[in-house]
C-alpha positions in Angstrom: 89.3 121.0 124.2 87.8 118.6 121.8 87.5 119.9 118.2 84.1 121.4 116.9 82.5 118.4 115.1 80.9 121.0 112.6 84.3 122.7 111.7 84.5 122.9 107.8 88.0 122.0 108.3 86.9 118.4 109.3 85.7 116.4 106.2 85.8 113.0 104.5 88.7 113.2 101.8 87.5 110.9 98.8 89.9 109.5 96.3 89.5 107.6 92.9 91.9 105.2 91.5 92.3 103.6 88.2 91.5 99.9 88.7 92.8 96.8 86.8 92.8 93.2 87.7 95.7 91.5 89.1 96.8 87.9 89.3 98.2 87.1 92.5 99.7 84.0 94.2 99.3 82.7 97.9 102.8 82.9 99.4 101.7 82.9 103.2 98.9 81.2 105.3 98.4 81.6 109.0 95.3 80.4 111.1 95.2 83.2 113.4 92.2 82.1 115.5 89.7 79.3 115.0 87.6 81.4 112.7 90.3 83.9 111.3 92.6 82.9 108.5 95.3 85.2 107.2 96.5 84.8 103.5 99.5 86.6 102.2 99.3 87.2 98.4 102.1 88.2 96.2 102.5 89.5 92.5 102.6 92.7 90.6 100.9 95.4 92.8 102.6 98.6 90.8 99.9 101.3 91.0 97.9 99.7 93.9 96.7 102.4 96.2 94.6 102.1 99.5 94.2 105.0 101.8 91.2 104.3 103.6 91.3 101.7 106.5 87.8 100.2 105.1 88.5 100.3 101.5 87.8 96.8 99.9 89.2 94.9 97.0 87.2 92.6 94.6 88.2 88.9 94.9 87.4 86.9 91.9 86.9 83.2 92.5 87.4 80.2 90.2 84.1 78.3 89.3 84.1 75.4 91.9 83.2 73.1 89.2 85.0 74.0 86.3 87.9 75.7 87.9 87.7 78.7 85.4 88.2 82.2 86.1 85.8 83.2 83.3 82.1 82.3 83.6 80.3 80.8 81.1 77.2 82.1 79.1 77.5 85.6 80.2 77.0 84.5 84.0 78.6 86.8 86.7 81.8 85.9 88.0 82.1 84.6 91.6 83.5 87.7 93.5 83.3 89.0 97.2 84.7 92.2 98.7 87.3 92.1 101.2 89.5 94.8 103.3 93.3 95.2 102.4 94.7 94.3 105.7 98.2 95.3 104.8 100.2 95.8 101.8 103.5 96.5 100.4 103.5 97.8 96.8 107.4 97.5 96.6 107.5 94.0 97.8 104.5 93.0 96.0 102.7 91.7 98.7 98.9 91.8 100.1 97.6 90.7 103.1 93.9 89.7 103.7 92.1 88.1 106.7 89.0 85.8 106.0 86.4 85.2 108.7 85.8 81.6 108.3 82.3 80.4 109.1 79.8 77.7 107.8 83.0 75.6 106.5 82.3 72.4 108.6 78.5 72.5 107.6 79.1 73.1 104.0 77.4 76.3 104.4 80.3 78.3 103.5 80.2 81.0 100.6 82.8 81.0 97.8 85.3 83.2 99.8 85.3 81.3 102.8 85.3 77.9 100.9 88.1 78.9 98.8 90.2 80.3 101.4 89.7 77.2 103.8 91.3 75.2 101.1 93.8 77.7 99.9 97.5 76.5 99.8 100.8 78.0 99.0 101.1 78.6 95.3 97.2 79.0 94.7 96.2 81.8 92.2 93.8 84.6 93.3 92.5 87.4 90.9 91.6 90.8 92.5 90.6 94.4 91.5 90.5 97.3 92.9 90.2 99.5 95.3 88.3 101.8 93.0 88.7 104.5 95.8 89.2 105.5 99.2 87.3 107.5 101.7 89.8 108.7 104.4 88.0 109.6 107.6 89.4 112.3 110.0 91.6 111.5 112.8 91.1 114.6 115.0 88.3 113.3 117.0 88.3 113.2 120.9 87.3 109.1 120.6 87.0 106.8 117.7 84.4 104.1 118.3 84.9 100.9 116.3 82.1 98.3 116.2 81.7 95.2 114.4 81.6 91.3 114.0 84.4 89.1 112.8 84.0 90.5 109.2 84.8 94.0 110.6 88.2 93.0 112.6 90.4 93.3 109.5 89.1 97.1 109.1 89.3 97.7 112.8 92.7 96.2 113.4 94.0 98.4 110.2 92.3 101.5 111.8 93.9 100.8 115.2 97.2 100.5 113.6 96.7 103.9 111.5 95.7 105.8 114.5 98.5 108.4 116.0 99.6 108.5 119.4 97.3 110.5 121.5 94.2 109.4 120.2 91.7 107.4 121.9 89.3 104.4 120.6 87.0 102.2 121.9 86.4 99.0 120.2 83.3 96.5 120.4 84.1 93.4 118.7 81.9 90.5 118.4 83.1 86.8 117.9 82.2 83.4 118.4 84.3 82.7 121.8 87.0 83.7 123.7 89.4 81.5 121.1 88.6 84.0 118.7 90.3 87.2 120.3 92.9 88.7 118.3 95.7 90.6 119.5 95.7 94.3 118.0 98.1 97.0 118.4 97.9 100.6 118.0 100.0 103.9 119.0 96.7 105.2 120.2 95.2 104.6 123.7 92.5 101.9 123.2 90.2 99.6 124.8 88.5 96.7 123.4 85.4 95.0 124.7 85.2 91.3 123.3 81.6 90.0 122.9 80.8 86.1 122.7 78.0 84.6 120.7 78.4 81.4 122.0 76.1 81.2 125.1 78.6 79.5 127.1 80.5 82.5 127.2 77.9 85.1 127.9 76.0 85.1 124.6 76.2 89.0 124.2 75.4 90.9 120.9 76.9 94.4 119.6 73.5 95.9 119.9 73.0 94.9 123.6 76.4 96.3 124.3 75.9 99.5 122.4 72.6 100.2 124.3 74.7 100.0 127.6 77.7 102.2 126.3 78.9 105.2 128.6 80.8 107.3 126.2 83.9 109.3 127.8 84.0 111.7 125.3 81.1 113.5 123.4 83.2 114.1 120.2 82.9 111.0 118.5 83.5 109.3 115.2 81.7 105.9 115.0 82.6 103.4 112.5 80.3 100.2 112.5 80.3 97.2 110.1 78.9 93.6 110.2 75.7 91.9 109.3 73.5 94.3 107.5 70.5 94.2 109.7 72.1 94.4 113.0 74.5 97.4 111.6 71.7 99.2 110.8 70.0 98.7 114.6 73.5 99.6 116.1 73.7 102.7 114.0 70.0 103.8 115.1 70.9 103.0 118.6 73.9 105.4 118.3 71.8 108.0 117.1 68.8 108.0 119.2 70.2 106.8 122.5 73.6 108.5 122.3 72.7 111.5 120.3 75.6 111.1 117.9 76.0 113.4 114.8 74.7 111.4 112.0 77.5 112.9 109.7 80.1 111.0 111.8 78.5 107.8 112.0 79.7 105.4 109.4 78.0 102.1 108.9 78.1 99.3 106.3 76.8 96.0 105.9 79.5 93.5 105.0 77.2 90.7 104.6 73.3 90.0 105.0 71.8 87.0 106.6 70.1 84.7 103.9 71.6 87.1 101.2 74.6 86.1 98.9 77.3 88.6 98.4 75.5 91.6 100.2 77.8 94.6 100.8 75.9 98.0 101.4 76.5 101.4 103.0 74.0 102.2 105.3 72.6 105.8 105.6 
């Protein structure tokens, strides 16, 4: 029998951490797909904690003109939020995955521009995570929905699900060349959606509208472009009748706005 979604025993566990900046060095680079780059950073990770699969660290980038990490005249530093894909405190390694878009056309933001050019030995300053929100595991179905920017969190969640859990993933990428190999002890299915019209031109919203959920006891997690994420969340609530308490949505970026990262309630 599926657990009662209103059980008081089922709750989000929230943790807060003392944060500090860390000066790390690029020690590994892997081009996983045409639009996904994995960098391994090394350095002092003593005290580093990340308990939630969708935690984020703040990445601080050097000024593209001066190369300085200290902005002049009180300006805000160039910074973006990224998911800790994997980490090993004892080994002092942190793995980050970067969704690369806009590089060829010169439209890349500071994170993509830096990552696209990063080489072994480059420096990167990070901060956080400030805290973690740990979501329950005892659902009949874990529904994970997102675009390229959500894949690091989706991949981490799949790896953390236990044997016996069930997951359904809807992932929107550019083309079949951008599909990743994802692993889990859980039973899971992935539906890849391709923005490229030559490969179907499907988006997340249309896929969610046509969903047939195999289990009513669902934890849904959605992330990606903010407007699309909001629409997907609304579809899950109105068409599929999911419990709002267990539909977690975040805008990892927003069309036309730099550095957006928002929770959508």
